[in-house]
LOZA-519667 format. One record per residue (C-alpha): residue number from 1; x, y, z. Coordinates in steps of 0.5 Angstrom, whole numbers, plus 500, padded with zeros to 3 digits. Last residue first. Example, Ala and Ser with C-alpha at 12.3 -4.5 7.8 and 13.67 -1.06 7.14 Angstrom:
2
2/527/498/514
1/525/491/516
//
This chain:
362
362/539/678/297
361/536/685/295
360/537/687/288
359/537/694/286
358/532/696/281
357/535/700/275
356/535/708/277
355/539/712/270
354/535/707/265
353/529/707/269
352/526/701/273
351/525/706/279
350/530/703/284
349/530/702/292
348/530/696/296
347/528/690/290
346/526/683/292
345/527/677/290
344/520/672/292
343/521/668/286
342/528/666/285
341/531/670/277
340/531/667/271
339/536/669/266
338/536/670/260
337/544/671/256
336/546/675/250
335/551/673/246
334/555/675/240
333/558/672/234
332/562/668/229
331/559/663/224
330/562/657/221
329/561/653/215
328/561/645/213
327/559/643/206
326/556/636/203
325/558/633/196
324/553/628/195
323/550/630/188
322/544/633/189
321/547/638/194
320/549/638/202
319/549/643/207
318/552/644/214
317/553/651/219
316/548/656/215
315/548/661/217
314/539/665/219
313/537/672/218
312/533/676/222
311/532/683/222
310/534/688/228
309/538/692/223
308/545/689/227
307/543/683/224
306/539/679/230
305/541/671/229
304/539/663/226
303/543/657/226
302/543/654/220
301/542/647/217
300/541/647/209
299/539/642/203
298/540/642/196
297/538/640/189
296/530/637/189
295/529/642/195
294/531/642/202
293/531/646/209
292/532/647/216
291/533/653/221
290/535/652/228
289/534/657/234
288/539/660/239
287/538/667/236
286/545/669/236
285/547/676/236
284/548/682/231
283/552/688/235
282/557/691/230
281/552/697/227
280/546/699/233
279/538/697/232
278/537/694/240
277/532/689/242
276/529/691/248
275/523/696/246
274/519/692/250
273/515/690/243
272/520/688/239
271/524/684/246
270/517/681/246
269/517/679/238
268/524/676/239
267/522/671/245
266/516/669/243
265/519/668/235
264/525/664/238
263/521/658/238
262/520/657/230
261/524/650/230
260/529/646/225
259/529/639/225
258/536/635/228
257/540/632/224
256/543/624/224
255/539/622/218
254/545/623/213
253/543/620/206
252/540/627/204
251/542/627/197
250/535/622/195
249/531/627/198
248/525/625/204
247/525/630/209
246/526/627/216
245/530/632/220
244/531/629/227
243/527/631/233
242/531/633/239
241/526/640/239
240/528/645/245
239/532/645/251
238/529/652/253
237/522/650/255
236/518/655/258
235/522/661/256
234/523/657/249
233/530/659/246
232/531/665/242
231/535/669/248
230/541/663/251
229/539/660/258
228/540/661/265
227/537/658/271
226/535/660/279
225/537/667/280
224/539/671/285
223/545/669/290
222/546/663/285
221/548/669/280
220/547/665/273
219/551/668/268
218/555/661/267
217/548/658/265
216/548/663/258
215/555/659/255
214/551/652/257
213/544/655/254
212/548/657/248
211/551/650/247
210/545/646/249
209/541/650/243
208/547/650/237
207/548/642/238
206/546/640/232
205/548/646/228
204/555/647/231
203/556/639/231
202/554/639/223
201/559/645/221
200/561/650/226
199/558/655/232
198/564/661/233
197/563/666/240
196/565/671/239
195/571/675/244
194/568/681/248
193/562/677/250
192/556/679/254
191/552/682/249
190/547/688/250
189/542/690/255
188/542/682/258
187/536/679/259
186/531/679/265
185/526/674/267
184/521/674/272
183/516/667/272
182/514/664/266
181/508/662/267
180/506/666/272
179/509/672/269
178/514/677/269
177/517/676/262
176/524/680/259
175/525/685/265
174/533/690/263
173/539/687/265
172/545/692/266
171/552/693/263
170/558/689/267
169/560/685/262
168/567/683/262
167/567/679/268
166/563/673/265
165/570/671/263
164/571/667/257
163/575/661/253
162/574/657/246
161/577/651/245
160/579/650/238
159/577/646/232
158/570/648/232
157/563/643/233
156/561/647/238
155/560/643/244
154/565/637/243
153/569/643/241
152/570/645/247
151/566/651/250
150/571/654/257
149/569/658/263
148/572/663/266
147/568/666/272
146/566/672/276
145/559/672/278
144/554/676/275
143/550/683/278
142/543/684/277
141/541/692/276
140/535/691/272
139/531/696/268
138/524/695/266
137/524/693/260
136/517/688/261
135/514/691/267
134/517/690/275
133/512/691/280
132/509/686/284
131/515/681/282
130/521/686/285
129/518/684/291
128/519/690/295
127/525/691/300
126/527/688/308
125/528/681/309
124/524/679/314
123/528/677/320
122/527/669/323
121/524/668/329
120/528/664/334
119/524/659/337
118/523/659/345
117/527/657/350
116/525/651/354
115/523/652/361
114/521/646/365
113/528/643/367
112/532/650/367
111/537/650/360
110/543/650/360
109/547/651/352
108/552/656/355
107/550/660/362
106/552/668/358
105/545/665/354
104/544/672/350
103/550/674/350
102/553/666/348
101/560/667/352
100/566/663/349
99/568/667/344
98/569/675/348
97/573/680/345
96/572/677/338
95/564/677/339
94/562/674/332
93/563/667/335
92/558/668/341
91/559/662/345
90/554/656/346
89/559/651/347
88/559/648/340
87/563/651/336
86/557/657/332
85/556/656/326
84/548/655/326
83/549/648/324
82/554/648/331
81/550/651/337
80/543/648/334
79/548/641/336
78/550/644/342
77/543/645/344
76/541/638/343
75/547/636/347
74/544/640/353
73/538/637/352
72/541/630/352
71/545/631/358
70/539/636/362
69/535/630/361
68/540/625/363
67/541/629/370
66/534/630/371
65/533/622/371
64/539/621/375
63/535/626/380
62/529/622/380
61/532/615/381
60/536/618/387
59/530/619/390
58/527/613/389
57/533/609/391
56/532/614/398
55/525/612/399
54/527/604/398
53/532/605/403
52/527/608/408
51/522/602/408
50/528/598/408
49/530/600/414
48/537/604/415
47/534/609/420
46/528/603/422
45/522/601/419
44/524/595/415
43/530/592/419
42/527/595/425
41/520/591/425
40/525/586/422
39/530/586/429
38/523/587/433
37/519/581/430
36/526/577/431
35/526/579/439
34/519/578/440
33/519/571/438
32/525/569/441
31/521/572/447
30/515/567/446
29/519/561/445
28/523/563/452
27/516/563/455
26/513/556/451
25/520/553/453
24/518/556/461
23/511/553/460
22/513/546/457
21/518/545/462
20/513/548/468
19/509/541/465
18/514/536/465
17/516/538/472
16/508/537/474
15/507/530/471
14/514/528/474
13/511/530/481
12/505/527/480
11/508/520/478
10/512/520/483
9/506/521/489
8/502/515/486
7/509/511/486
6/509/513/493
5/503/511/495
4/503/505/491
3/509/503/496
2/505/505/502
1/500/500/500
//
């Protein structure tokens, strides 16, 4: 009996000890969890915690984005400065005492974010529209570019090259056309070459229009004009015809000659109506136009020209007779270019008279 009681007491004691150990373990576990929770919360919300780091990272990203935008904007400003003739530093190349300083933006190319510079408005060229006031026959002071040029044997058919200089002509020009279809075209008041241009033979005949146009293109000043041609060519299509002569005669064995044309009439009669053409001795000039004709005994191919009397004539450059004998000839004469001025060209002085010609503005 006594042994059984001892065993019972012993088991109760053991059970109490086990319960005590379990309670202590639970308390210790709770304490450890609280410690871990505190560490975690501090890691998230502390002075250098995750939340703070995330906030700092967001600020750093925003700063980096602003810096990147400034770099790109500065780069674009440098390109704009270079394209405007600067050195890319935002300086003022026209200010030799301070070439590195931009007088309109002393701080260089830096532009405050959100405050872009306004685009510059180009200054309008002063003056009055020449097309609005010029009439056929009015006088223009048109300056030709100074250059030396050569007409080759392949162009003229002449055995030697021929060299000219544009500076020989310093006289005035006159308005030949001023309308929407032809534009504003001016013609030299006088011949432009002191030395004659020589066209010769079949080559001179076939090439007379492109050769004369090429000669006149050297008098185009790109500041004021777009193109040049010889008087007598078609004012809208200066190249003229390229169709071959088709007259059917047995002796006309050569089929490589270009047919004639009548394009010269438009320029010639406009000159006459506007009192532009001149009648003076020793001042004839080419009228860039081909003339061709044949009969049963002979065929002739000529280039037209305006005589000193004001009449139109044709000078034969190549011919062939019914026996098959061909002959080549030359024509030496002066040249008068027709220049097409730029659309919108202006004048800032003059009344269009010989003593007060219109002065052109670049």
